[in-house]
C-alpha positions as CSV (number, residue, x, y, z in Angstrom):
1,M,4.5,-1.5,-8.4
2,E,5.4,1.8,-6.9
3,I,3.7,3.5,-4.0
4,R,3.6,6.7,-6.1
5,T,1.7,4.9,-8.8
6,L,-0.8,3.6,-6.2
7,R,-1.3,7.2,-5.0
8,Y,-2.1,8.2,-8.6
9,F,-4.5,5.3,-8.9
10,L,-6.3,6.2,-5.7
11,A,-6.7,9.8,-6.6
12,V,-8.3,8.9,-9.9
13,A,-10.6,6.4,-8.2
14,R,-11.6,9.0,-5.7
15,E,-12.2,11.9,-8.1
16,E,-13.6,9.7,-11.0
17,N,-12.1,12.3,-13.3
18,M,-8.6,12.3,-14.9
19,S,-8.3,16.1,-15.2
20,R,-9.3,16.8,-11.6
21,A,-7.0,14.1,-10.2
22,A,-4.1,15.4,-12.3
23,E,-4.7,18.9,-10.9
24,L,-4.8,17.6,-7.3
25,L,-1.6,15.6,-7.8
26,H,0.2,18.5,-9.6
27,V,1.0,16.3,-12.6
28,T,0.0,16.6,-16.3
29,Q,-2.9,14.6,-17.5
30,P,-0.8,12.7,-20.1
31,T,1.7,11.7,-17.3
32,L,-1.2,10.5,-15.2
33,S,-2.8,8.5,-18.0
34,K,0.6,6.9,-18.9
35,Q,1.1,5.8,-15.2
36,L,-2.3,4.2,-15.0
37,K,-1.9,2.5,-18.4
38,S,1.4,1.0,-17.2
39,L,-0.3,-0.2,-14.0
40,E,-3.0,-1.9,-16.0
41,E,-0.4,-3.6,-18.2
42,E,1.6,-4.7,-15.1
43,L,-1.4,-6.3,-13.5
44,G,-2.9,-7.6,-16.8
45,K,-6.3,-6.3,-15.9
46,K,-8.5,-3.3,-16.9
47,L,-8.9,-1.1,-13.8
48,F,-11.2,1.6,-15.2
49,T,-14.1,2.0,-17.5
50,R,-13.6,5.4,-19.2
51,H,-16.7,7.5,-20.2
52,A,-16.9,10.9,-21.9
53,F,-16.7,12.9,-18.6
54,S,-16.0,10.4,-15.9
55,I,-14.1,7.2,-15.0
56,Q,-15.4,4.3,-13.0
57,L,-13.6,1.4,-11.4
58,T,-14.0,-2.1,-12.8
59,D,-14.4,-5.0,-10.3
60,E,-10.6,-5.5,-10.6
61,G,-10.2,-1.8,-9.9
62,I,-12.3,-2.0,-6.7
63,L,-10.2,-4.9,-5.5
64,L,-7.0,-2.9,-6.1
65,R,-8.4,0.2,-4.4
66,N,-9.1,-1.8,-1.2
67,R,-5.5,-3.2,-1.2
68,A,-3.9,0.0,-2.3
69,E,-5.5,2.0,0.5
70,D,-3.9,-0.3,3.1
71,L,-0.5,-0.3,1.3
72,V,-0.4,3.5,1.1
73,R,-1.5,3.9,4.7
74,M,1.2,1.5,5.7
75,A,3.8,3.4,3.7
76,D,2.8,6.7,5.3
77,K,2.9,5.1,8.8
78,I,6.4,3.7,8.2
79,E,7.6,7.1,7.0
80,Q,6.1,8.9,10.0
81,E,7.6,6.3,12.3
82,F,11.1,6.9,11.1
83,V,10.7,10.6,11.2
84,S,9.5,10.3,14.8
85,L,12.6,8.4,15.9
86,D,14.4,11.7,16.4
87,D,11.4,13.5,17.9
88,I,12.0,13.2,21.7
89,A,8.9,15.3,22.4
90,G,6.3,13.4,20.4
91,G,5.5,11.2,17.4
92,E,2.5,9.4,15.8
93,L,0.1,7.0,17.5
94,Y,-2.6,5.0,15.7
95,L,-5.6,3.9,17.8
96,G,-8.6,1.8,16.9
97,L,-11.6,2.3,19.2
98,A,-14.8,0.5,19.9
99,E,-17.7,2.4,21.5
100,S,-17.7,2.6,25.3
101,Y,-18.0,5.4,27.9
102,Q,-14.9,3.9,29.5
103,L,-12.9,5.6,26.7
104,R,-12.8,8.5,29.1
105,Y,-10.0,6.6,30.9
106,L,-8.0,6.4,27.7
107,A,-8.7,10.1,26.9
108,K,-7.5,11.1,30.3
109,S,-4.4,9.0,29.8
110,I,-3.6,10.6,26.5
111,K,-4.2,14.1,28.0
112,D,-1.7,13.4,30.8
113,F,0.8,11.9,28.3
114,K,0.7,15.0,26.1
115,Q,1.8,17.1,28.9
116,H,5.2,15.2,28.8
117,Y,5.2,14.8,25.0
118,P,3.5,17.9,23.5
119,N,4.3,17.0,19.9
120,L,2.3,13.8,20.1
121,H,-0.2,13.3,17.3
122,Y,-2.8,10.6,17.5
123,H,-5.0,9.1,14.8
124,I,-8.4,7.5,15.7
125,T,-10.2,4.8,13.8
126,S,-13.5,3.4,14.9
127,G,-14.9,0.0,14.1
128,D,-16.1,-3.4,15.4
129,T,-13.8,-6.1,16.7
130,E,-13.3,-7.8,13.3
131,Q,-12.4,-4.5,11.5
132,L,-10.0,-3.3,14.2
133,S,-8.3,-6.7,14.6
134,E,-7.6,-6.8,10.9
135,K,-6.0,-3.4,10.9
136,V,-3.8,-4.1,13.9
137,A,-2.8,-7.4,12.3
138,K,-1.6,-5.5,9.2
139,G,0.3,-3.0,11.4
140,L,-1.9,-0.1,10.6
141,L,-2.8,0.4,14.2
142,D,-0.6,0.5,17.3
143,F,-3.4,-0.1,19.9
144,V,-7.0,-1.2,19.7
145,V,-9.9,-1.1,22.2
146,L,-11.9,-4.3,21.9
147,V,-15.2,-5.3,23.6
148,E,-14.3,-9.0,23.8
149,Q,-11.3,-10.6,25.5
150,P,-8.3,-10.6,23.1
151,D,-6.7,-13.9,21.9
152,I,-3.6,-14.2,24.1
153,R,-1.8,-16.0,21.2
154,K,-2.0,-12.8,19.2
155,Y,-2.3,-10.0,21.7
156,E,-1.2,-8.5,24.9
157,Y,-3.7,-6.3,26.6
158,I,-4.8,-4.2,29.6
159,E,-8.3,-4.4,31.1
160,F,-10.3,-1.2,31.6
161,P,-11.2,-0.5,35.2
162,Q,-15.0,-0.9,34.9
163,T,-17.6,-2.8,32.9
164,D,-20.2,-1.7,30.4
165,T,-23.9,-2.5,31.1
166,W,-26.3,-3.5,28.4
167,G,-29.8,-2.0,28.3
168,L,-32.6,-0.6,26.1
169,I,-33.0,3.0,24.9
170,I,-36.7,3.9,25.0
171,P,-38.7,7.0,24.3
172,D,-39.7,8.5,27.6
173,T,-43.4,8.5,26.6
174,D,-43.3,4.7,26.0
175,S,-44.9,2.4,28.6
176,L,-41.6,0.4,28.9
177,A,-40.0,3.6,30.3
178,K,-42.0,2.9,33.5
179,K,-40.0,-0.3,34.1
180,K,-36.9,-0.4,36.3
181,A,-35.4,-3.1,34.1
182,I,-36.1,-4.9,30.8
183,R,-36.6,-8.6,30.7
184,L,-36.6,-10.9,27.7
185,D,-40.4,-11.1,27.7
186,D,-40.5,-7.3,27.3
187,L,-38.4,-7.5,24.1
188,V,-40.4,-10.3,22.3
189,G,-42.3,-8.8,19.4
190,L,-40.5,-5.4,19.5
191,P,-38.6,-3.9,16.6
192,L,-35.0,-3.8,17.9
193,F,-31.9,-2.0,16.8
194,C,-28.4,-3.3,17.6
195,S,-25.0,-3.7,16.1
196,D,-24.5,-6.9,14.1
197,Q,-21.6,-7.9,16.3
198,A,-23.5,-7.6,19.5
199,W,-26.7,-9.1,18.1
200,N,-24.9,-12.3,17.1
201,G,-22.7,-12.3,20.2
202,D,-23.8,-10.8,23.5
203,I,-27.5,-10.6,22.8
204,R,-27.7,-14.1,21.3
205,N,-25.9,-15.5,24.4
206,W,-28.1,-13.5,26.8
207,A,-31.4,-14.6,25.2
208,G,-30.2,-18.3,24.9
209,S,-32.8,-20.6,23.4
210,R,-35.3,-17.8,23.0
211,F,-33.1,-15.7,20.8
212,S,-35.2,-16.6,17.7
213,E,-38.2,-14.8,19.4
214,L,-36.3,-11.5,19.1
215,Q,-36.7,-9.3,16.0
216,L,-33.9,-7.2,14.6
217,E,-35.4,-4.2,12.9
218,G,-32.1,-2.7,11.8
219,S,-28.4,-2.8,12.6
220,F,-26.3,0.2,13.5
221,S,-22.5,0.4,14.0
222,L,-22.9,3.7,15.9
223,S,-25.3,3.8,18.8
224,Y,-26.1,7.5,18.3
225,N,-27.6,6.8,14.9
226,G,-29.8,4.1,16.4
227,S,-31.0,6.4,19.1
228,I,-32.3,8.9,16.4
229,F,-34.4,6.1,15.0
230,A,-35.6,5.1,18.5
231,M,-36.6,8.7,19.2
232,E,-38.8,8.7,16.1
233,G,-40.6,5.6,17.4
234,L,-39.2,3.2,14.7
235,G,-37.8,0.8,17.3
236,Y,-35.8,0.3,20.5
237,L,-32.0,0.4,20.7
238,L,-30.0,-2.2,22.6
239,T,-26.7,-0.6,23.6
240,Y,-24.4,0.2,26.5
241,E,-25.3,2.6,29.3
242,H,-23.9,6.1,29.1
243,L,-23.4,6.1,25.3
244,I,-26.7,8.0,24.6
245,N,-27.9,11.2,26.2
246,T,-30.8,10.2,28.5
247,S,-31.0,13.3,30.6
248,K,-34.3,14.7,31.7
249,D,-35.0,16.8,28.5
250,S,-33.5,14.3,26.0
251,G,-36.8,12.4,25.4
252,L,-35.1,9.1,26.0
253,V,-34.5,6.8,28.9
254,F,-32.1,3.9,29.5
255,R,-33.3,0.7,31.3
256,P,-30.8,-2.1,32.0
257,L,-31.4,-5.7,30.9
258,S,-32.4,-8.3,33.5
259,P,-30.7,-10.6,34.2
260,K,-27.8,-8.2,34.0
261,L,-25.6,-8.3,30.9
262,E,-22.2,-6.7,31.2
263,N,-19.0,-6.5,29.1
264,R,-15.4,-5.9,30.0
265,I,-13.3,-4.0,27.5
266,Y,-9.6,-4.1,26.7
267,I,-6.9,-2.1,25.1
268,A,-4.7,-4.5,23.1
269,W,-1.7,-4.6,20.9
270,N,0.0,-7.1,18.7
271,R,2.1,-9.5,20.8
272,Y,5.0,-9.4,18.3
273,Q,4.7,-5.7,17.3
274,A,7.8,-3.6,17.0
275,F,6.9,-0.3,18.6
276,T,8.2,3.1,17.8
277,P,9.8,5.0,20.8
278,I,6.6,7.1,21.4
279,A,4.4,4.0,21.3
280,E,6.7,2.2,23.8
281,R,6.5,5.3,26.1
282,F,2.8,5.5,25.7
283,L,2.3,1.8,26.6
284,A,4.4,2.3,29.8
285,H,2.2,5.3,30.7
286,L,-1.0,3.3,30.0
287,K,0.1,0.5,32.4
288,D,0.9,3.0,35.1
289,S,-2.3,5.0,34.7
290,F,-4.7,2.0,34.5
291,Q,-3.1,0.3,37.5
């Protein structure tokens, strides 16, 4: 199974049209059809359902697409890593980031680093701990920012300087906006928005035996999206302080939870990872700047 063939397969899966995919790949349609037929024969499974003007993936095709995307990304990363070996002024970095206002420390560190390595190119992926951990385990990411303490059997890590404080995003016209802090009793019966990871982790632990009294109205991976729904009065968003604009004219306020709920965040890397030269230099820079 060749990487080139997987690129062909992914192009057809994305475009859902053989002619359009062939044009983007700069190959003839018969060549593309032959490659995909050979791939199906090699795997012994039908990957596409062909219609008059479109092509759709079968269940087996969807499985291959998920695996092929990782394989092609890995191939691209390996190629870029070897190219960067001779680039003393830069290279490629792959970062996976959770949401936190403390990312400003990382951004500042990258900015300072680029002054010494102007040809640095960095690629950002966002996600929750499970998604990012899977990618760094596969070698698709060099560094990940996690909101829970990394497993020292798998990772080495640096702790960010401060903590993130949990609270509630509330329309400024709501009666809860008059409170200085939000207690568990205030949340009972309210439609709440939160990420699945935090709801089943931090919020569950904070609420303890009364967790079942809380009502999850909807889950959001991105706090900004949840704040839009909160603004429209559909519910209240549980999130970190500083992630949402709560300035005077924003129409929203942030009130911390009581008792206080805080998280530390970490930038981590695979304990047994073989770094490129630019990644090694960046790690040394991170350690100096965070200390």
